[in-house]
Backbone as numpy.savetxt, mean C-alpha at the origin, in Angstrom:
# Nx Ny Nz CAx CAy CAz Cx Cy Cz
-8.00 10.89 -25.62 -8.69 10.23 -24.51 -8.57 11.09 -23.25
-9.66 11.23 -22.50 -9.64 12.07 -21.30 -10.13 11.29 -20.08
-9.86 11.86 -18.92 -10.33 11.26 -17.68 -11.85 11.27 -17.61
-12.47 12.28 -18.21 -13.93 12.36 -18.22 -14.52 11.19 -18.99
-13.92 10.86 -20.11 -14.40 9.73 -20.90 -14.31 8.42 -20.13
-13.17 8.23 -19.43 -13.01 7.02 -18.63 -14.01 7.03 -17.46
-14.21 8.18 -16.85 -15.18 8.27 -15.75 -16.58 7.90 -16.21
-16.96 8.34 -17.40 -18.29 8.01 -17.93 -18.44 6.49 -18.06
-17.41 5.84 -18.59 -17.44 4.38 -18.74 -17.57 3.71 -17.38
-16.75 4.14 -16.42 -16.76 3.51 -15.10 -18.10 3.72 -14.39
-18.66 4.89 -14.54 -19.92 5.16 -13.85 -21.10 4.39 -14.47
-20.95 4.05 -15.74 -21.96 3.19 -16.37 -21.88 1.76 -15.84
-20.72 1.40 -15.29 -20.52 0.05 -14.74 -20.92 -0.04 -13.26
-21.33 1.07 -12.70 -21.63 1.13 -11.26 -22.70 0.12 -10.86
-22.48 -0.47 -9.70 -23.41 -1.46 -9.14 -23.72 -1.01 -7.71
-24.90 -0.47 -7.51 -25.26 0.12 -6.22 -25.17 -0.89 -5.07
-25.59 -2.13 -5.34 -25.56 -3.15 -4.30 -24.13 -3.48 -3.89
-23.24 -3.60 -4.89 -21.83 -3.89 -4.57 -21.16 -2.68 -3.92
-21.61 -1.50 -4.28 -21.07 -0.29 -3.66 -21.34 -0.27 -2.16
-22.56 -0.69 -1.76 -22.90 -0.76 -0.33 -22.00 -1.76 0.39
-21.78 -2.90 -0.26 -20.86 -3.91 0.30 -19.47 -3.31 0.49
-18.97 -2.58 -0.52 -17.63 -1.99 -0.47 -17.52 -0.96 0.64
-18.58 -0.16 0.81 -18.55 0.85 1.86 -18.43 0.21 3.24
-19.06 -0.93 3.42 -18.94 -1.63 4.70 -17.55 -2.25 4.84
-17.08 -2.89 3.77 -15.79 -3.57 3.80 -14.65 -2.61 4.09
-14.72 -1.41 3.48 -13.65 -0.44 3.65 -13.92 0.57 4.78
-14.82 0.21 5.67 -15.03 0.96 6.92 -15.23 2.45 6.68
-16.32 2.79 6.00 -16.57 4.19 5.65 -17.50 4.91 6.63
-17.83 4.24 7.72 -18.71 4.85 8.71 -18.02 5.94 9.52
-18.81 6.66 10.28 -18.27 7.75 11.10 -17.23 7.22 12.08
-16.06 7.85 12.08 -14.99 7.47 12.99 -14.14 6.32 12.51
-14.51 5.70 11.38 -13.72 4.59 10.84 -12.65 5.11 9.89
-11.69 4.26 9.53 -10.54 4.75 8.76 -10.93 5.26 7.37
-12.01 4.74 6.78 -12.43 5.17 5.46 -13.62 6.12 5.49
-13.80 6.79 6.59 -14.98 7.64 6.78 -15.24 8.55 5.57
-16.45 8.47 5.04 -16.86 9.38 3.98 -16.48 8.95 2.57
-15.69 7.88 2.44 -15.29 7.46 1.10 -16.52 6.98 0.32
-16.54 7.27 -0.98 -17.68 6.91 -1.82 -17.27 5.86 -2.85
-18.18 4.94 -3.13 -17.90 3.83 -4.04 -18.92 3.76 -5.16
-18.45 3.34 -6.33 -19.33 3.09 -7.46 -19.85 1.66 -7.44
-19.04 0.75 -6.93 -19.40 -0.66 -6.93 -18.86 -1.38 -8.16
-17.53 -1.32 -8.35 -16.87 -1.98 -9.49 -15.77 -2.87 -8.95
-15.72 -4.08 -9.44 -14.73 -5.04 -8.95 -13.34 -4.74 -9.53
-12.31 -5.13 -8.77 -10.93 -4.82 -9.13 -10.51 -5.34 -10.51
-10.82 -6.59 -10.89 -10.41 -7.05 -12.23 -10.93 -6.17 -13.36
-12.13 -5.62 -13.18 -12.69 -4.72 -14.19 -11.88 -3.43 -14.26
-11.49 -2.90 -13.11 -10.68 -1.69 -13.08 -9.32 -1.92 -13.73
-8.74 -3.06 -13.48 -7.44 -3.39 -14.10 -7.58 -3.45 -15.63
-8.66 -4.02 -16.09 -8.89 -4.12 -17.54 -8.95 -2.73 -18.18
-9.70 -1.82 -17.56 -9.81 -0.49 -18.14 -8.53 0.32 -17.96
-7.78 0.05 -16.91 -6.48 0.71 -16.75 -5.54 0.35 -17.90
-5.56 -0.90 -18.30 -4.74 -1.32 -19.44 -5.22 -0.66 -20.73
-6.53 -0.61 -20.91 -7.08 -0.01 -22.12 -6.79 1.48 -22.20
-6.73 2.15 -21.03 -6.51 3.59 -20.99 -5.09 3.93 -20.53
-4.16 3.02 -20.72 -2.79 3.25 -20.24 -2.09 4.39 -20.97
-2.65 4.82 -22.11 -2.07 5.96 -22.82 -2.67 7.30 -22.37
-3.52 7.25 -21.35 -4.06 8.49 -20.78 -2.90 9.37 -20.31
-2.94 10.64 -20.60 -1.84 11.53 -20.20 -1.74 11.60 -18.68
-0.58 11.97 -18.20 -0.40 12.09 -16.74 -1.29 13.19 -16.17
-1.51 14.25 -16.95 -2.41 15.32 -16.49 -3.82 14.78 -16.28
-4.29 13.99 -17.23 -5.64 13.43 -17.13 -5.70 12.34 -16.05
-4.62 11.58 -15.91 -4.58 10.55 -14.87 -4.64 11.18 -13.49
-3.96 12.31 -13.33 -4.00 13.01 -12.04 -5.41 13.47 -11.73
-6.14 13.92 -12.73 -7.53 14.33 -12.52 -8.36 13.15 -12.00
-8.15 11.99 -12.59 -8.88 10.79 -12.16 -8.47 10.40 -10.74
-7.19 10.54 -10.42 -6.70 10.20 -9.08 -7.35 11.08 -8.01
-7.78 12.26 -8.40 -8.39 13.19 -7.44 -9.91 13.06 -7.36
-10.44 12.00 -7.95 -11.88 11.75 -7.91 -12.34 11.45 -6.49
-13.60 11.75 -6.20 -14.12 11.40 -4.88 -14.60 9.95 -4.86
-14.58 9.27 -6.02 -14.94 7.85 -6.05 -13.71 6.97 -5.91
-13.78 6.06 -4.97 -12.67 5.17 -4.65 -12.17 4.41 -5.88
-13.08 3.84 -6.64 -12.67 3.02 -7.79 -11.97 3.84 -8.87
-12.35 5.09 -9.03 -11.67 5.93 -10.02 -10.25 6.23 -9.56
-10.05 6.44 -8.27 -8.70 6.65 -7.76 -7.86 5.38 -7.94
-8.46 4.23 -7.67 -7.72 2.97 -7.84 -7.37 2.74 -9.31
-8.29 3.02 -10.20 -8.02 2.88 -11.63 -6.88 3.80 -12.06
-6.86 5.02 -11.54 -5.77 5.95 -11.85 -4.43 5.40 -11.39
-4.41 4.79 -10.22 -3.17 4.20 -9.72 -2.72 3.02 -10.58
-3.68 2.22 -11.01 -3.34 1.12 -11.93 -2.73 1.67 -13.23
-3.27 2.79 -13.71 -2.73 3.42 -14.92 -1.31 3.91 -14.67
-1.07 4.52 -13.52 0.29 4.99 -13.20 1.27 3.82 -13.15
0.83 2.70 -12.59 1.70 1.51 -12.55 1.99 1.03 -13.97
0.96 1.03 -14.83 1.16 0.65 -16.23 2.18 1.57 -16.90
2.08 2.85 -16.63 2.95 3.84 -17.26 4.38 3.79 -16.72
4.56 3.22 -15.53 5.86 3.29 -14.88 6.95 2.52 -15.63
6.59 1.75 -16.62 7.58 0.98 -17.38 8.25 1.81 -18.47
7.93 3.09 -18.58 8.46 3.93 -19.66 9.82 4.53 -19.31
10.12 5.70 -19.84 11.45 6.30 -19.71 11.78 6.70 -18.27
13.08 6.87 -18.01 13.52 7.29 -16.68 12.91 8.64 -16.30
12.80 9.52 -17.28 12.21 10.84 -17.00 10.76 10.70 -16.58
10.00 9.88 -17.30 8.59 9.73 -16.95 8.44 9.02 -15.61
9.34 8.08 -15.31 9.30 7.43 -14.00 9.46 8.46 -12.90
10.38 9.40 -13.10 10.61 10.45 -12.11 9.37 11.33 -11.95
8.73 11.65 -13.06 7.51 12.48 -13.03 6.39 11.74 -12.31
6.24 10.44 -12.59 5.19 9.63 -11.94 5.44 9.53 -10.44
6.68 9.31 -10.06 7.04 9.24 -8.64 6.67 10.54 -7.93
7.02 11.67 -8.54 6.71 12.97 -7.93 5.20 13.19 -7.86
4.51 12.85 -8.95 3.05 12.99 -8.97 2.43 12.17 -7.84
2.94 10.98 -7.65 2.42 10.08 -6.61 2.56 10.71 -5.23
3.76 11.16 -4.91 4.00 11.70 -3.56 3.36 13.07 -3.36
3.09 13.77 -4.45 2.39 15.06 -4.33 0.88 14.88 -4.14
0.40 13.65 -4.29 -1.05 13.42 -4.22 -1.42 12.31 -3.24
-0.62 12.16 -2.18 -0.90 11.10 -1.22 -2.23 11.29 -0.49
-2.75 12.50 -0.46 -4.04 12.71 0.22 -5.17 11.96 -0.48
-4.93 11.60 -1.75 -5.95 10.85 -2.51 -5.67 9.34 -2.51
-4.50 8.96 -2.01 -4.14 7.54 -1.91 -4.46 7.13 -0.48
-5.73 7.11 -0.17 -6.19 7.16 1.22 -6.97 5.92 1.65
-6.47 4.76 1.24 -7.03 3.50 1.72 -5.96 2.42 1.55
-6.08 1.36 2.35 -5.02 0.34 2.30 -4.89 -0.30 0.94
-6.00 -0.51 0.23 -5.91 -1.17 -1.08 -5.26 -0.26 -2.11
-5.49 1.04 -2.01 -4.87 1.99 -2.92 -3.35 2.00 -2.71
-2.94 2.01 -1.46 -1.51 1.97 -1.13 -0.89 0.66 -1.60
-1.52 -0.44 -1.24 -0.91 -1.75 -1.48 -0.79 -2.08 -2.95
-1.67 -1.52 -3.78 -1.65 -1.81 -5.21 -0.61 -0.99 -5.96
-0.02 -0.01 -5.29 0.81 0.94 -6.04 2.12 1.35 -5.40
2.20 1.39 -4.07 3.35 2.02 -3.42 4.68 1.35 -3.78
4.74 0.04 -3.67 6.03 -0.62 -3.94 6.36 -0.62 -5.43
5.33 -0.56 -6.27 5.54 -0.59 -7.72 5.97 0.77 -8.27
5.74 1.82 -7.52 6.14 3.16 -7.95 7.19 3.75 -7.02
6.83 3.95 -5.76 7.78 4.57 -4.81 8.95 3.64 -4.54
8.66 2.38 -4.24 9.74 1.43 -3.99 10.62 1.24 -5.20
10.00 1.09 -6.37 10.77 0.89 -7.61 11.65 2.09 -7.90
11.11 3.30 -7.70 11.88 4.51 -7.99 13.07 4.66 -7.05
12.86 4.35 -5.78 13.92 4.57 -4.79 14.92 3.42 -4.72
14.68 2.37 -5.45 15.67 1.29 -5.49 17.00 1.84 -6.00
18.06 1.56 -5.28 19.41 2.06 -5.62 19.52 3.58 -5.50
18.59 4.20 -4.76 18.67 5.63 -4.47 18.60 5.84 -2.95
18.80 7.07 -2.54 18.66 7.43 -1.14 17.23 7.16 -0.67
17.10 6.46 0.44 15.77 6.06 0.93 15.17 7.05 1.92
15.79 8.21 2.10 15.30 9.16 3.11 13.83 9.55 2.93
13.30 9.62 1.70 11.87 9.95 1.58 10.97 8.95 2.32
11.38 7.68 2.36 10.57 6.68 3.06 10.59 6.91 4.57
11.75 7.29 5.09 11.85 7.54 6.54 11.05 8.77 6.93
11.01 9.76 6.03 10.17 10.94 6.29 8.70 10.54 6.31
8.28 9.71 5.34 6.90 9.25 5.30 6.55 8.43 6.53
7.50 7.65 7.02 7.24 6.78 8.18 6.94 7.57 9.44
7.31 8.85 9.46 7.07 9.70 10.62 5.94 10.70 10.39
5.23 10.52 9.29 4.12 11.41 8.95 2.96 11.25 9.93
2.19 12.30 10.07 0.95 12.22 10.85 -0.17 11.53 10.09
0.06 11.33 8.79 -0.94 10.73 7.91 -0.77 9.21 7.90
-1.81 8.50 8.31 -1.79 7.04 8.36 -1.34 6.44 7.03
-1.86 6.96 5.93 -1.61 6.35 4.62 -0.19 6.61 4.15
0.38 7.75 4.51 1.79 7.99 4.18 2.69 7.03 4.96
2.34 6.76 6.19 3.12 5.79 6.96 3.00 4.40 6.33
1.80 4.05 5.88 1.64 2.75 5.22 2.43 2.71 3.91
2.43 3.80 3.16 3.24 3.87 1.94 4.71 3.59 2.26
5.19 4.14 3.38 6.61 3.98 3.72 7.00 2.52 3.88
6.18 1.74 4.54 6.54 0.34 4.79 6.20 -0.55 3.60
5.06 -0.31 2.94 4.70 -1.14 1.79 5.67 -0.93 0.64
6.22 0.26 0.51 7.20 0.52 -0.56 8.41 -0.39 -0.45
8.74 -0.80 0.76 9.93 -1.65 0.95 9.75 -3.05 0.38
8.53 -3.41 0.01 8.30 -4.72 -0.60 9.13 -4.87 -1.87
9.34 -3.78 -2.59 10.16 -3.84 -3.80 11.58 -4.28 -3.45
12.13 -3.73 -2.37 13.50 -4.09 -1.97 13.54 -5.53 -1.46
12.54 -5.88 -0.68 12.48 -7.24 -0.12 12.50 -8.28 -1.24
11.69 -8.03 -2.27 11.63 -8.97 -3.40 12.98 -9.13 -4.09
13.84 -8.12 -3.93 15.17 -8.17 -4.50 16.24 -8.56 -3.47
15.78 -9.11 -2.34 16.70 -9.62 -1.34 17.37 -8.59 -0.47
16.80 -7.38 -0.39 17.36 -6.31 0.44 16.37 -6.00 1.56
16.83 -6.16 2.81 15.92 -6.09 3.95 16.16 -4.90 4.89
17.30 -4.25 4.76 17.71 -3.25 5.76 16.65 -2.18 5.99
16.16 -1.59 4.90 15.20 -0.49 5.05 13.85 -0.99 5.57
13.43 -2.17 5.14 12.18 -2.73 5.65 12.26 -2.92 7.16
13.40 -3.42 7.63 13.55 -3.68 9.06 13.71 -2.38 9.86
14.42 -1.41 9.30 14.58 -0.13 9.99 13.26 0.63 10.08
12.50 0.62 9.01 11.20 1.31 9.04 10.23 0.57 9.94
10.35 -0.75 10.00 9.53 -1.52 10.95 9.81 -1.07 12.37
11.07 -0.80 12.69 11.41 -0.32 14.04 10.76 1.04 14.31
10.79 1.91 13.30 10.18 3.24 13.45 8.70 3.11 13.77
8.06 2.11 13.17 6.61 1.96 13.29 6.16 1.01 14.41
7.09 0.53 15.20 6.73 -0.43 16.26 5.69 0.12 17.22
5.76 1.41 17.50 4.86 2.00 18.49 3.65 2.68 17.85
3.45 2.47 16.55 2.32 3.09 15.88 1.01 2.63 16.51
0.04 3.52 16.57 -1.23 3.23 17.22 -2.26 2.60 16.28
-2.00 2.61 14.98 -3.00 2.18 14.01 -2.84 0.70 13.65
-3.95 -0.03 13.72 -3.92 -1.46 13.39 -3.53 -1.70 11.94
-3.89 -0.78 11.05 -3.54 -0.95 9.64 -2.03 -0.84 9.42
-1.33 -0.17 10.31 0.13 -0.14 10.26 0.69 -1.43 10.87
0.08 -1.90 11.94 0.51 -3.16 12.55 0.46 -4.29 11.52
-0.64 -4.35 10.78 -0.81 -5.40 9.77 0.22 -5.25 8.66
0.46 -4.02 8.22 1.41 -3.79 7.13 2.83 -4.16 7.53
3.23 -3.77 8.73 4.57 -4.11 9.20 4.72 -5.62 9.35
3.72 -6.25 9.96 3.77 -7.70 10.12 3.86 -8.41 8.78
3.12 -7.92 7.81 3.15 -8.49 6.46 4.53 -8.37 5.86
5.17 -7.18 5.98 6.51 -7.01 5.40 7.54 -7.88 6.11
7.39 -8.05 7.42 8.30 -8.94 8.14 8.14 -10.38 7.66
6.90 -10.76 7.41 6.64 -12.11 6.88 7.27 -12.27 5.50
7.22 -11.20 4.69 7.85 -11.24 3.36 9.37 -11.36 3.48
9.94 -10.66 4.46 11.38 -10.81 4.71 11.69 -12.27 5.01
10.84 -12.88 5.85 11.05 -14.28 6.23 11.01 -15.24 5.05
10.26 -14.90 4.02 10.21 -15.76 2.83 11.56 -15.78 2.11
12.28 -14.66 2.21 13.59 -14.56 1.57 14.72 -14.99 2.50
14.57 -14.64 3.79 15.59 -14.99 4.78 14.93 -15.13 6.14
14.64 -16.34 6.53 14.02 -16.57 7.83 14.96 -16.15 8.95
16.26 -16.23 8.69 17.24 -15.81 9.69 17.13 -14.31 9.96
16.99 -13.52 8.91 16.86 -12.06 9.08 15.59 -11.71 9.83
14.49 -12.37 9.52 13.24 -12.10 10.23 13.36 -12.48 11.69
13.90 -13.65 11.97 13.98 -14.12 13.35 14.93 -13.27 14.19
15.99 -12.77 13.58 16.90 -11.90 14.31 16.18 -10.61 14.71
15.39 -10.08 13.79 14.60 -8.88 14.10 13.61 -9.18 15.22
12.91 -10.29 15.10 11.91 -10.65 16.10 12.53 -10.86 17.47
13.70 -11.47 17.50 14.35 -11.74 18.77 14.54 -10.45 19.58
14.85 -9.37 18.88 15.10 -8.09 19.55 13.84 -7.28 19.79
12.76 -7.60 19.05 11.60 -6.70 19.06 10.27 -7.36 19.41
10.17 -8.68 19.37 8.83 -9.28 19.38 8.05 -9.00 20.67
8.72 -8.83 21.78 8.00 -8.57 23.03 7.43 -7.15 23.08
7.95 -6.26 22.23 7.47 -4.88 22.20 6.44 -4.65 21.10
6.26 -5.64 20.23 5.40 -5.47 19.06 3.93 -5.56 19.44
3.08 -4.76 18.80 1.63 -4.95 18.97 1.26 -6.38 18.57
0.26 -6.92 19.22 -0.11 -8.32 19.02 -0.44 -8.63 17.56
-1.17 -7.73 16.91 -1.55 -7.96 15.51 -0.32 -8.00 14.61
0.62 -7.12 14.86 1.85 -7.09 14.08 2.61 -8.41 14.21
2.72 -8.89 15.44 3.42 -10.15 15.69 2.70 -11.30 15.01
1.38 -11.35 15.14 0.62 -12.45 14.52 0.83 -12.50 13.02
0.82 -11.34 12.37 1.05 -11.31 10.93 2.48 -11.76 10.60
3.44 -11.33 11.41 4.84 -11.65 11.13 5.14 -13.14 11.23
4.49 -13.82 12.16 4.80 -15.24 12.41 3.73 -16.17 11.86
2.88 -15.67 11.02 1.73 -16.44 10.53 2.13 -17.78 9.92
3.27 -17.84 9.25 3.69 -19.06 8.55 4.62 -19.94 9.39
4.90 -19.52 10.62 5.77 -20.33 11.47 5.04 -21.61 11.90
5.79 -22.67 12.22 5.14 -23.86 12.80 4.36 -23.49 14.06
3.26 -24.17 14.32 2.36 -23.79 15.40 3.06 -23.75 16.76
3.90 -24.72 17.03 4.58 -24.73 18.33 5.47 -23.51 18.49
6.13 -23.11 17.42 7.00 -21.93 17.47 6.17 -20.65 17.57
5.06 -20.60 16.86 4.15 -19.46 16.95 3.71 -19.25 18.39
3.34 -20.31 19.06 2.86 -20.20 20.44 3.96 -19.70 21.38
5.19 -20.10 21.12 6.29 -19.61 21.96 6.44 -18.09 21.82
6.34 -17.60 20.59 6.41 -16.16 20.39 5.24 -15.46 21.08
4.05 -15.99 20.88 2.86 -15.36 21.44 2.86 -15.38 22.97
3.51 -16.36 23.52 3.58 -16.48 24.98 4.85 -15.85 25.57
5.69 -15.28 24.70 6.90 -14.59 25.16 7.96 -15.54 25.68
8.07 -16.73 25.07 8.99 -17.74 25.58 10.14 -18.05 24.63
10.42 -17.15 23.71 11.55 -17.36 22.78 12.84 -16.92 23.46
């Protein structure tokens, strides 16, 4: 089985009308975050189905698919890598390295969110987290998003330190997509420990971008939300 064979199947599923919708949704216009990205017009559940069917695709062939100029082919490749990540420790290490060596192709929020914590976060669990801190200071928007989204793996296991520290690093980030990601991870921390989230907010909420704060406190009672938004905590 080759990446070309999978590409042929996916391109036969292309829907031009849905592709136009996707290009608008993922902001592919000039000056927007997804500028120039190309879409086939395939829905995510379909991509997941074919990722499972092609989960035995070699890593070499999967890397070829990941480097496609079509968004859906890159997403399908990432789904395949996630499927493969359940194998041996050696292959997990190879997949992790392949992932970080190809971040230029993991260049949209959905691509990051579908894969970063399942590969990078999973690999770095119980290991030195310095690669995440390096990514958090990258000039590349998507590498910074990878750094914070990867911490979701730790959060799900009740470990918040790195999520909170990387959130501090990203407090002054200029990109709204980072504000949303940080706020989302803070909200996830709150699901496990509202005390940990509130302690972080107490020290940082007045300095946080508005979008980041709104995402972080989305599930708070309305009266408490308003106090945060009005700076009265």
